[in-house]
N, C-alpha and C positions, 0 to 999 in steps of 0.2 A: 790132396785137396786142390781143386783147380781155382785159379784166380778169377775174380769177377771183373768183367770189363766195366769201366766207368760208365760207358754209354748204355749199359743194360740196367743200371740202378734207377729206381724211380726218382723223379724230380722232387726236391724238398724245398719248401718255402716256409720261413718262420711265420709268415702271416697266416698260414693255415693252422698254426698251433695256438693262435691268440683268440680263441673263441669264447673263453669264460673270463669273468672279471679276475678270478684267482690266477689264471695263466698270465693275463696282462700284468697284474701286480707283481707276480714273481719275476717276469721278464724285465720289467722296469727296475725292480729292486736289485736284480743282478747287475744291471747297467750302472745304477747308482753306487753299488758296492765296488765296481771297477774303479770308480773315481775319475774316469776320463770324460770330460765334457762332450767329446765327439761320440763316445759310446752312448751317452745319455740321449743326445739329440738323434742319433741313428735309431736307437730303440724306440723313442717317441715317434719318429717317422714311420717305423715299421708298424707300430700299433695304429697310428692314424690312418695309414694306407689300408690296414686290415679292416678298420671300422668305417672307412669311407672318408677320404680327405675333405671333400666338400662339406659333408655333414659335420665333421669335427671342427672345421674352420668356422662354419656358421655358428655353431654352438659356442665356440671360443671367442666370437666377436671379431674375427679377422677374415680376410679374403683367403680363398684357396691358394692363390699364388703367394700371398704373404706367409701362409703356413709352410708351403713347400720351401720358400726361401729361408725362413727361420730354422727349419729342421734340415737344411742342406749341409753338406760337408763344410761349407764356408759360413754357415749360419751361426748367429750368436743371439739366440732368442732372449727377449726381455723376460723378466720375471712375470710380468702381467700375461704374456703369451703362454708361458709354461703353466701358470695357474689356470688360465682359461682352458688349455688343452686337458689338464688333469680333471677339471670340473666336467668338461664335455665327455670324458671317458668314465665319469662316475667315480673318480678317485680323488684322494686328497694328498697333498704333499706334507709329510710330517718330518719331524726331527727326532733323533734318538742320540743318547750319549754314546760316545766312542769308548769301548772297553779298553783298559790298559794294554791288553794283548794286541790290539789293532794298532 
């Protein structure tokens, strides 16, 4: 079997996979399950870019620049920003009990 050269592989972008509400929810759920705040903001940024940063920012009640900053690597978004982004995406943030195995 011959090896595949990396430059012959098709380009892959997570944003292309975030077309349905179910895909978006699963992606964000995986980020939350990771438990790393940076993973969560990165995932939210990916989703916002896939759906249109300006549109999501407008629906969330913040500027596009503010949304980019909040979801950047150094960003630390406020809860009101997160709730606004979730609402703009047609999602809600929920809580669930942690099972003893977790």
